[in-house]
LOTI-378964 format. One record per residue (C-alpha): x, y, z. Coordinates in nm, 2 decimals, padded with zeros to 4 digits. Layout:
<vexmars>
vexmar c1 X | c2 Y | c3 Z
...
</vexmars>
This chain:
<vexmars>
vexmar c1 08.72 | c2 -09.96 | c3 00.53
vexmar c1 08.68 | c2 -09.62 | c3 00.70
vexmar c1 08.96 | c2 -09.37 | c3 00.71
vexmar c1 09.17 | c2 -09.34 | c3 01.02
vexmar c1 09.11 | c2 -09.02 | c3 01.22
vexmar c1 09.36 | c2 -08.74 | c3 01.15
vexmar c1 09.67 | c2 -08.71 | c3 01.37
vexmar c1 09.63 | c2 -08.38 | c3 01.57
vexmar c1 10.01 | c2 -08.35 | c3 01.58
vexmar c1 10.03 | c2 -08.32 | c3 01.20
vexmar c1 09.92 | c2 -08.04 | c3 00.98
vexmar c1 09.62 | c2 -08.12 | c3 00.76
vexmar c1 09.81 | c2 -07.95 | c3 00.48
vexmar c1 10.10 | c2 -08.21 | c3 00.50
vexmar c1 09.95 | c2 -08.46 | c3 00.25
vexmar c1 09.90 | c2 -08.17 | c3 00.00
vexmar c1 10.25 | c2 -08.05 | c3 00.05
vexmar c1 10.39 | c2 -08.40 | c3 00.01
vexmar c1 10.20 | c2 -08.44 | c3 -00.32
vexmar c1 10.33 | c2 -08.10 | c3 -00.44
vexmar c1 10.68 | c2 -08.21 | c3 -00.35
vexmar c1 10.64 | c2 -08.53 | c3 -00.54
vexmar c1 10.53 | c2 -08.33 | c3 -00.84
vexmar c1 10.83 | c2 -08.11 | c3 -00.81
vexmar c1 11.06 | c2 -08.41 | c3 -00.80
vexmar c1 10.90 | c2 -08.56 | c3 -01.11
vexmar c1 10.93 | c2 -08.22 | c3 -01.29
vexmar c1 11.30 | c2 -08.22 | c3 -01.21
vexmar c1 11.34 | c2 -08.55 | c3 -01.40
vexmar c1 11.45 | c2 -08.44 | c3 -01.75
vexmar c1 11.23 | c2 -08.55 | c3 -02.03
vexmar c1 11.40 | c2 -08.84 | c3 -02.22
vexmar c1 11.45 | c2 -08.79 | c3 -02.60
vexmar c1 11.43 | c2 -09.14 | c3 -02.73
vexmar c1 11.61 | c2 -09.05 | c3 -03.06
vexmar c1 11.90 | c2 -08.90 | c3 -02.86
vexmar c1 11.90 | c2 -09.21 | c3 -02.63
vexmar c1 11.92 | c2 -09.45 | c3 -02.93
vexmar c1 12.16 | c2 -09.21 | c3 -03.11
vexmar c1 11.95 | c2 -09.20 | c3 -03.43
vexmar c1 11.77 | c2 -08.95 | c3 -03.64
vexmar c1 11.46 | c2 -09.01 | c3 -03.85
vexmar c1 11.48 | c2 -08.94 | c3 -04.22
vexmar c1 11.18 | c2 -08.81 | c3 -04.44
vexmar c1 11.16 | c2 -09.15 | c3 -04.62
vexmar c1 11.11 | c2 -09.34 | c3 -04.29
vexmar c1 11.47 | c2 -09.47 | c3 -04.27
vexmar c1 11.70 | c2 -09.36 | c3 -03.99
vexmar c1 12.05 | c2 -09.23 | c3 -03.97
vexmar c1 12.26 | c2 -09.41 | c3 -03.71
vexmar c1 12.47 | c2 -09.15 | c3 -03.54
vexmar c1 12.68 | c2 -09.37 | c3 -03.30
vexmar c1 13.03 | c2 -09.45 | c3 -03.42
vexmar c1 13.08 | c2 -09.82 | c3 -03.34
vexmar c1 13.42 | c2 -09.99 | c3 -03.39
vexmar c1 13.40 | c2 -10.27 | c3 -03.64
vexmar c1 13.63 | c2 -10.57 | c3 -03.62
vexmar c1 13.74 | c2 -10.72 | c3 -03.95
vexmar c1 13.76 | c2 -11.10 | c3 -04.00
vexmar c1 14.09 | c2 -11.28 | c3 -03.95
vexmar c1 14.33 | c2 -11.25 | c3 -04.24
vexmar c1 14.54 | c2 -11.54 | c3 -04.37
vexmar c1 14.85 | c2 -11.39 | c3 -04.22
vexmar c1 14.69 | c2 -11.35 | c3 -03.88
vexmar c1 14.58 | c2 -11.72 | c3 -03.87
vexmar c1 14.95 | c2 -11.82 | c3 -03.83
vexmar c1 15.04 | c2 -11.56 | c3 -03.56
vexmar c1 15.13 | c2 -11.70 | c3 -03.22
vexmar c1 14.88 | c2 -11.63 | c3 -02.94
vexmar c1 14.58 | c2 -11.65 | c3 -03.17
vexmar c1 14.30 | c2 -11.86 | c3 -03.01
vexmar c1 14.01 | c2 -11.79 | c3 -03.24
vexmar c1 13.99 | c2 -11.72 | c3 -03.61
vexmar c1 13.70 | c2 -11.58 | c3 -03.81
vexmar c1 13.56 | c2 -11.55 | c3 -04.16
vexmar c1 13.26 | c2 -11.38 | c3 -04.31
vexmar c1 13.04 | c2 -11.58 | c3 -04.55
vexmar c1 12.74 | c2 -11.46 | c3 -04.76
vexmar c1 12.40 | c2 -11.58 | c3 -04.64
vexmar c1 12.14 | c2 -11.43 | c3 -04.87
vexmar c1 12.28 | c2 -11.23 | c3 -05.15
vexmar c1 11.94 | c2 -11.07 | c3 -05.24
vexmar c1 11.89 | c2 -10.95 | c3 -04.88
vexmar c1 12.26 | c2 -10.87 | c3 -04.84
vexmar c1 12.28 | c2 -11.08 | c3 -04.52
vexmar c1 12.59 | c2 -11.27 | c3 -04.41
vexmar c1 12.73 | c2 -11.46 | c3 -04.12
vexmar c1 13.06 | c2 -11.44 | c3 -03.93
vexmar c1 13.20 | c2 -11.78 | c3 -03.83
vexmar c1 13.42 | c2 -11.82 | c3 -03.53
vexmar c1 13.65 | c2 -12.12 | c3 -03.49
vexmar c1 13.89 | c2 -12.21 | c3 -03.21
vexmar c1 14.24 | c2 -12.28 | c3 -03.33
vexmar c1 14.30 | c2 -12.54 | c3 -03.06
vexmar c1 14.07 | c2 -12.82 | c3 -03.14
vexmar c1 13.99 | c2 -13.10 | c3 -02.89
vexmar c1 14.03 | c2 -13.46 | c3 -03.01
vexmar c1 13.84 | c2 -13.78 | c3 -02.94
vexmar c1 14.16 | c2 -13.98 | c3 -02.95
vexmar c1 14.51 | c2 -13.93 | c3 -03.09
vexmar c1 14.39 | c2 -13.89 | c3 -03.45
vexmar c1 14.03 | c2 -13.77 | c3 -03.47
vexmar c1 13.92 | c2 -13.41 | c3 -03.41
vexmar c1 13.62 | c2 -13.39 | c3 -03.18
vexmar c1 13.31 | c2 -13.24 | c3 -03.34
vexmar c1 13.22 | c2 -12.90 | c3 -03.19
vexmar c1 12.88 | c2 -12.78 | c3 -03.10
vexmar c1 12.74 | c2 -12.49 | c3 -03.30
vexmar c1 12.61 | c2 -12.17 | c3 -03.15
vexmar c1 12.40 | c2 -11.95 | c3 -03.38
vexmar c1 12.43 | c2 -11.60 | c3 -03.23
vexmar c1 12.21 | c2 -11.29 | c3 -03.27
vexmar c1 12.35 | c2 -10.95 | c3 -03.17
vexmar c1 12.18 | c2 -10.68 | c3 -02.96
vexmar c1 12.08 | c2 -10.34 | c3 -03.09
vexmar c1 11.70 | c2 -10.27 | c3 -03.04
vexmar c1 11.64 | c2 -10.43 | c3 -03.39
vexmar c1 11.77 | c2 -10.11 | c3 -03.55
vexmar c1 12.14 | c2 -10.08 | c3 -03.46
vexmar c1 12.48 | c2 -10.26 | c3 -03.51
vexmar c1 12.60 | c2 -10.54 | c3 -03.72
vexmar c1 12.76 | c2 -10.88 | c3 -03.66
vexmar c1 13.11 | c2 -10.73 | c3 -03.68
vexmar c1 13.07 | c2 -10.47 | c3 -03.40
vexmar c1 13.32 | c2 -10.48 | c3 -03.12
vexmar c1 13.06 | c2 -10.52 | c3 -02.85
vexmar c1 12.94 | c2 -10.86 | c3 -02.98
vexmar c1 13.27 | c2 -10.97 | c3 -03.14
vexmar c1 13.43 | c2 -11.00 | c3 -02.80
vexmar c1 13.17 | c2 -11.22 | c3 -02.63
vexmar c1 13.14 | c2 -11.44 | c3 -02.95
vexmar c1 13.52 | c2 -11.49 | c3 -02.93
vexmar c1 13.49 | c2 -11.60 | c3 -02.57
vexmar c1 13.20 | c2 -11.83 | c3 -02.64
vexmar c1 13.41 | c2 -11.99 | c3 -02.92
vexmar c1 13.72 | c2 -12.02 | c3 -02.71
vexmar c1 13.59 | c2 -12.10 | c3 -02.37
vexmar c1 13.30 | c2 -12.33 | c3 -02.48
vexmar c1 13.50 | c2 -12.50 | c3 -02.76
vexmar c1 13.22 | c2 -12.42 | c3 -03.01
vexmar c1 13.17 | c2 -12.30 | c3 -03.36
vexmar c1 12.99 | c2 -11.97 | c3 -03.33
vexmar c1 12.79 | c2 -11.84 | c3 -03.63
vexmar c1 12.69 | c2 -11.47 | c3 -03.58
vexmar c1 12.41 | c2 -11.36 | c3 -03.81
vexmar c1 12.41 | c2 -11.02 | c3 -03.97
vexmar c1 12.04 | c2 -10.98 | c3 -04.01
vexmar c1 11.85 | c2 -10.69 | c3 -04.17
vexmar c1 11.77 | c2 -10.39 | c3 -03.95
vexmar c1 11.45 | c2 -10.20 | c3 -03.90
vexmar c1 11.29 | c2 -09.96 | c3 -03.98
vexmar c1 11.43 | c2 -10.01 | c3 -04.34
vexmar c1 11.33 | c2 -10.38 | c3 -04.29
vexmar c1 11.06 | c2 -10.42 | c3 -04.03
vexmar c1 10.99 | c2 -10.73 | c3 -03.83
vexmar c1 10.96 | c2 -11.01 | c3 -03.91
vexmar c1 11.25 | c2 -10.95 | c3 -04.15
vexmar c1 11.51 | c2 -11.03 | c3 -03.88
vexmar c1 11.33 | c2 -11.35 | c3 -03.79
vexmar c1 11.32 | c2 -11.46 | c3 -04.15
vexmar c1 11.69 | c2 -11.39 | c3 -04.17
vexmar c1 11.73 | c2 -11.62 | c3 -03.87
vexmar c1 11.54 | c2 -11.89 | c3 -04.04
vexmar c1 11.76 | c2 -11.84 | c3 -04.35
vexmar c1 12.06 | c2 -11.90 | c3 -04.13
vexmar c1 11.92 | c2 -12.23 | c3 -04.01
vexmar c1 11.84 | c2 -12.35 | c3 -04.36
vexmar c1 12.19 | c2 -12.23 | c3 -04.47
vexmar c1 12.33 | c2 -12.44 | c3 -04.19
vexmar c1 12.14 | c2 -12.74 | c3 -04.31
vexmar c1 12.27 | c2 -12.69 | c3 -04.67
vexmar c1 12.63 | c2 -12.68 | c3 -04.54
vexmar c1 12.57 | c2 -13.02 | c3 -04.36
vexmar c1 12.43 | c2 -13.19 | c3 -04.67
vexmar c1 12.65 | c2 -13.03 | c3 -04.94
vexmar c1 12.98 | c2 -13.21 | c3 -05.00
vexmar c1 13.12 | c2 -12.88 | c3 -05.10
vexmar c1 12.98 | c2 -12.69 | c3 -04.81
vexmar c1 13.16 | c2 -12.45 | c3 -04.58
vexmar c1 13.49 | c2 -12.62 | c3 -04.49
vexmar c1 13.51 | c2 -12.51 | c3 -04.13
vexmar c1 13.16 | c2 -12.65 | c3 -04.06
vexmar c1 13.22 | c2 -12.97 | c3 -04.27
vexmar c1 13.55 | c2 -13.05 | c3 -04.09
vexmar c1 13.47 | c2 -12.94 | c3 -03.73
vexmar c1 13.10 | c2 -12.89 | c3 -03.66
vexmar c1 12.86 | c2 -13.13 | c3 -03.49
vexmar c1 12.53 | c2 -13.04 | c3 -03.67
vexmar c1 12.33 | c2 -13.25 | c3 -03.42
vexmar c1 12.43 | c2 -13.00 | c3 -03.14
vexmar c1 12.31 | c2 -12.66 | c3 -03.25
vexmar c1 12.22 | c2 -12.39 | c3 -03.00
vexmar c1 12.06 | c2 -12.05 | c3 -03.05
vexmar c1 12.19 | c2 -11.77 | c3 -02.84
vexmar c1 12.10 | c2 -11.40 | c3 -02.83
vexmar c1 12.13 | c2 -11.10 | c3 -02.60
vexmar c1 11.86 | c2 -10.84 | c3 -02.55
vexmar c1 11.67 | c2 -10.80 | c3 -02.88
vexmar c1 11.91 | c2 -11.06 | c3 -03.02
vexmar c1 11.75 | c2 -11.30 | c3 -02.77
vexmar c1 11.41 | c2 -11.20 | c3 -02.91
vexmar c1 11.53 | c2 -11.29 | c3 -03.26
vexmar c1 11.66 | c2 -11.62 | c3 -03.13
vexmar c1 11.32 | c2 -11.70 | c3 -02.98
vexmar c1 11.12 | c2 -11.63 | c3 -03.29
vexmar c1 11.37 | c2 -11.79 | c3 -03.51
vexmar c1 11.35 | c2 -12.11 | c3 -03.30
vexmar c1 10.97 | c2 -12.11 | c3 -03.34
vexmar c1 11.01 | c2 -12.10 | c3 -03.71
vexmar c1 11.28 | c2 -12.36 | c3 -03.71
vexmar c1 11.06 | c2 -12.59 | c3 -03.50
vexmar c1 10.82 | c2 -12.62 | c3 -03.80
vexmar c1 11.09 | c2 -12.67 | c3 -04.06
vexmar c1 11.27 | c2 -12.98 | c3 -04.19
vexmar c1 11.63 | c2 -12.89 | c3 -04.09
vexmar c1 11.78 | c2 -13.24 | c3 -04.07
vexmar c1 12.06 | c2 -13.33 | c3 -04.01
vexmar c1 12.07 | c2 -13.01 | c3 -03.80
vexmar c1 11.92 | c2 -13.06 | c3 -03.46
vexmar c1 11.83 | c2 -12.77 | c3 -03.24
vexmar c1 11.96 | c2 -12.88 | c3 -02.90
vexmar c1 11.90 | c2 -12.57 | c3 -02.69
vexmar c1 11.78 | c2 -12.21 | c3 -02.69
vexmar c1 11.96 | c2 -11.94 | c3 -02.48
vexmar c1 11.77 | c2 -11.62 | c3 -02.41
vexmar c1 11.99 | c2 -11.36 | c3 -02.23
vexmar c1 11.78 | c2 -11.07 | c3 -02.11
vexmar c1 11.52 | c2 -11.10 | c3 -02.40
vexmar c1 11.31 | c2 -10.80 | c3 -02.50
vexmar c1 10.93 | c2 -10.85 | c3 -02.53
vexmar c1 10.65 | c2 -10.60 | c3 -02.51
vexmar c1 10.28 | c2 -10.55 | c3 -02.46
vexmar c1 10.02 | c2 -10.27 | c3 -02.46
vexmar c1 09.98 | c2 -10.29 | c3 -02.08
vexmar c1 10.29 | c2 -10.19 | c3 -01.89
vexmar c1 10.39 | c2 -10.44 | c3 -01.63
vexmar c1 10.52 | c2 -10.36 | c3 -01.28
vexmar c1 10.89 | c2 -10.37 | c3 -01.36
vexmar c1 10.84 | c2 -10.15 | c3 -01.67
vexmar c1 10.65 | c2 -09.89 | c3 -01.45
vexmar c1 10.91 | c2 -09.91 | c3 -01.18
vexmar c1 11.21 | c2 -09.85 | c3 -01.41
vexmar c1 11.04 | c2 -09.62 | c3 -01.67
vexmar c1 11.34 | c2 -09.38 | c3 -01.64
vexmar c1 11.60 | c2 -09.66 | c3 -01.66
vexmar c1 11.94 | c2 -09.54 | c3 -01.77
vexmar c1 11.98 | c2 -09.81 | c3 -02.03
vexmar c1 11.63 | c2 -09.87 | c3 -02.18
vexmar c1 11.38 | c2 -09.61 | c3 -02.05
vexmar c1 11.02 | c2 -09.64 | c3 -02.15
vexmar c1 11.04 | c2 -09.38 | c3 -02.43
vexmar c1 11.33 | c2 -09.57 | c3 -02.59
vexmar c1 11.15 | c2 -09.90 | c3 -02.57
vexmar c1 10.84 | c2 -09.75 | c3 -02.72
vexmar c1 11.03 | c2 -09.59 | c3 -03.01
vexmar c1 11.21 | c2 -09.92 | c3 -03.07
vexmar c1 10.87 | c2 -10.10 | c3 -03.10
vexmar c1 10.74 | c2 -09.82 | c3 -03.32
vexmar c1 11.03 | c2 -09.85 | c3 -03.56
vexmar c1 11.07 | c2 -10.23 | c3 -03.56
vexmar c1 10.71 | c2 -10.35 | c3 -03.58
vexmar c1 10.49 | c2 -10.34 | c3 -03.90
vexmar c1 10.35 | c2 -09.99 | c3 -03.94
vexmar c1 10.04 | c2 -09.92 | c3 -03.74
vexmar c1 10.09 | c2 -10.22 | c3 -03.50
vexmar c1 10.06 | c2 -10.19 | c3 -03.13
vexmar c1 10.28 | c2 -10.35 | c3 -02.87
vexmar c1 10.07 | c2 -10.67 | c3 -02.86
vexmar c1 10.17 | c2 -10.76 | c3 -03.21
vexmar c1 10.27 | c2 -11.12 | c3 -03.26
vexmar c1 10.63 | c2 -11.02 | c3 -03.35
vexmar c1 10.70 | c2 -10.88 | c3 -03.00
vexmar c1 10.45 | c2 -11.02 | c3 -02.76
vexmar c1 10.50 | c2 -11.40 | c3 -02.72
vexmar c1 10.15 | c2 -11.44 | c3 -02.56
vexmar c1 09.98 | c2 -11.32 | c3 -02.88
vexmar c1 09.86 | c2 -11.60 | c3 -03.10
vexmar c1 10.04 | c2 -11.63 | c3 -03.44
vexmar c1 10.09 | c2 -11.90 | c3 -03.70
vexmar c1 10.40 | c2 -12.01 | c3 -03.50
vexmar c1 10.24 | c2 -12.01 | c3 -03.16
vexmar c1 10.17 | c2 -12.38 | c3 -03.17
vexmar c1 10.54 | c2 -12.45 | c3 -03.22
vexmar c1 10.62 | c2 -12.34 | c3 -02.86
vexmar c1 10.57 | c2 -12.69 | c3 -02.74
vexmar c1 10.82 | c2 -12.81 | c3 -02.99
vexmar c1 11.10 | c2 -12.59 | c3 -02.86
vexmar c1 11.41 | c2 -12.75 | c3 -02.71
vexmar c1 11.53 | c2 -12.70 | c3 -02.36
vexmar c1 11.57 | c2 -12.33 | c3 -02.28
vexmar c1 11.80 | c2 -12.12 | c3 -02.07
vexmar c1 11.65 | c2 -11.78 | c3 -01.97
vexmar c1 11.86 | c2 -11.51 | c3 -01.79
vexmar c1 11.76 | c2 -11.18 | c3 -01.64
vexmar c1 11.82 | c2 -10.92 | c3 -01.37
vexmar c1 11.61 | c2 -10.76 | c3 -01.10
vexmar c1 11.70 | c2 -10.41 | c3 -01.22
vexmar c1 11.58 | c2 -10.47 | c3 -01.58
vexmar c1 11.26 | c2 -10.30 | c3 -01.68
vexmar c1 11.18 | c2 -10.61 | c3 -01.88
vexmar c1 11.21 | c2 -10.85 | c3 -01.59
vexmar c1 10.84 | c2 -10.91 | c3 -01.57
vexmar c1 10.82 | c2 -10.98 | c3 -01.94
vexmar c1 11.10 | c2 -11.24 | c3 -01.91
vexmar c1 10.92 | c2 -11.40 | c3 -01.61
vexmar c1 10.60 | c2 -11.41 | c3 -01.82
vexmar c1 10.80 | c2 -11.59 | c3 -02.10
vexmar c1 10.93 | c2 -11.85 | c3 -01.85
vexmar c1 10.57 | c2 -11.92 | c3 -01.73
vexmar c1 10.46 | c2 -11.95 | c3 -02.09
vexmar c1 10.73 | c2 -12.20 | c3 -02.18
vexmar c1 10.65 | c2 -12.41 | c3 -01.87
vexmar c1 10.28 | c2 -12.41 | c3 -01.96
vexmar c1 10.38 | c2 -12.56 | c3 -02.29
vexmar c1 10.60 | c2 -12.83 | c3 -02.12
vexmar c1 10.93 | c2 -12.68 | c3 -02.24
vexmar c1 11.22 | c2 -12.77 | c3 -02.01
vexmar c1 11.34 | c2 -12.44 | c3 -01.87
vexmar c1 11.65 | c2 -12.34 | c3 -01.67
vexmar c1 11.61 | c2 -11.98 | c3 -01.54
vexmar c1 11.88 | c2 -11.76 | c3 -01.38
vexmar c1 11.75 | c2 -11.43 | c3 -01.24
vexmar c1 12.00 | c2 -11.22 | c3 -01.03
vexmar c1 11.90 | c2 -10.97 | c3 -00.77
vexmar c1 12.18 | c2 -10.74 | c3 -00.87
vexmar c1 12.21 | c2 -10.62 | c3 -01.22
vexmar c1 12.05 | c2 -10.43 | c3 -01.51
vexmar c1 11.99 | c2 -10.47 | c3 -01.88
vexmar c1 12.31 | c2 -10.55 | c3 -02.07
vexmar c1 12.52 | c2 -10.55 | c3 -01.75
vexmar c1 12.74 | c2 -10.84 | c3 -01.88
vexmar c1 12.87 | c2 -10.61 | c3 -02.16
vexmar c1 13.05 | c2 -10.40 | c3 -01.89
vexmar c1 13.08 | c2 -10.63 | c3 -01.59
vexmar c1 13.33 | c2 -10.91 | c3 -01.66
vexmar c1 13.20 | c2 -11.11 | c3 -01.36
vexmar c1 12.85 | c2 -11.12 | c3 -01.50
vexmar c1 12.98 | c2 -11.23 | c3 -01.84
vexmar c1 13.18 | c2 -11.51 | c3 -01.67
vexmar c1 12.88 | c2 -11.62 | c3 -01.48
vexmar c1 12.69 | c2 -11.64 | c3 -01.82
vexmar c1 12.97 | c2 -11.85 | c3 -01.96
vexmar c1 12.93 | c2 -12.09 | c3 -01.66
vexmar c1 12.56 | c2 -12.12 | c3 -01.72
vexmar c1 12.62 | c2 -12.19 | c3 -02.09
vexmar c1 12.88 | c2 -12.45 | c3 -02.02
vexmar c1 12.66 | c2 -12.63 | c3 -01.78
vexmar c1 12.36 | c2 -12.60 | c3 -02.01
vexmar c1 12.55 | c2 -12.74 | c3 -02.31
vexmar c1 12.69 | c2 -13.03 | c3 -02.11
vexmar c1 12.35 | c2 -13.11 | c3 -01.97
vexmar c1 12.19 | c2 -13.10 | c3 -02.31
vexmar c1 12.46 | c2 -13.33 | c3 -02.45
vexmar c1 12.45 | c2 -13.58 | c3 -02.17
vexmar c1 12.06 | c2 -13.60 | c3 -02.19
vexmar c1 12.10 | c2 -13.74 | c3 -02.54
vexmar c1 12.26 | c2 -14.05 | c3 -02.40
vexmar c1 12.01 | c2 -14.10 | c3 -02.11
vexmar c1 11.81 | c2 -14.42 | c3 -02.14
</vexmars>
């Protein structure tokens, strides 16, 4: 196609001036220090110092369990002593009943916290609050996994810890002396995995591993991926559009991948790009029904849409909720967004449960 003739009312220098102005605008955008953004510093031995002070919430004490107004109680239980991993169990105090005598069995939610694979723990206040609401509002037993962090323990360590949690859950189901809260109140046939941000990534890859394991009598009934984080060597449209995002700008995402993936790996590594073939890729078709949630203002939106398409191609039942208004991790600061997620979860769990009885 030929160029349009120049407009005689415009200066021929205007396009050059516009380009120069654009360059000045870009120059005014301050360079992002990913270490400062993630609030970490790199140590000579390859480990990191985590500089952010995060409030930790201790488990419920025996005295607190009898206090009026308590709706949820918690306890911490060892998972893998060698790896120093553990889980926090959340149990609602008010338990529904099937009739006047029997306590109804509660679904299990295995939860993985956010933190770019390198930050936080299962007892941090940011994840303790939503886990408490999931437990109370959904009438569920929540098991929050304190997995190993990178770069001290690079991927797939966190995914292996997730698989450990599922096998631990199986052992509680078959052991007469297993964890009492689970033995007395949990429905092992209704287990859901839920994660937010990189926690959702861990939930996804844990589910792929679980799909190839004998976990009976535990049954994985659903997988919930809230704003999952995936990557690839070629930047997608949403990543380019929001490269200077306030929450997860490109330099921070790149540093996260560099610290989390096996050394020398690129962004197409099987631990972070679900389209890359791996020993677990064939298990995609074995996944249970999935709920995927995202937001228009998230740099990772296109990655999440890619995942939905991948799941559909492998005949996985998918419910997707993508909102026009929002950004990555918005439901940690916007109560309305968190309440909408609770609504999606309630509907998803009820639907999964009712489908078991369809003829």
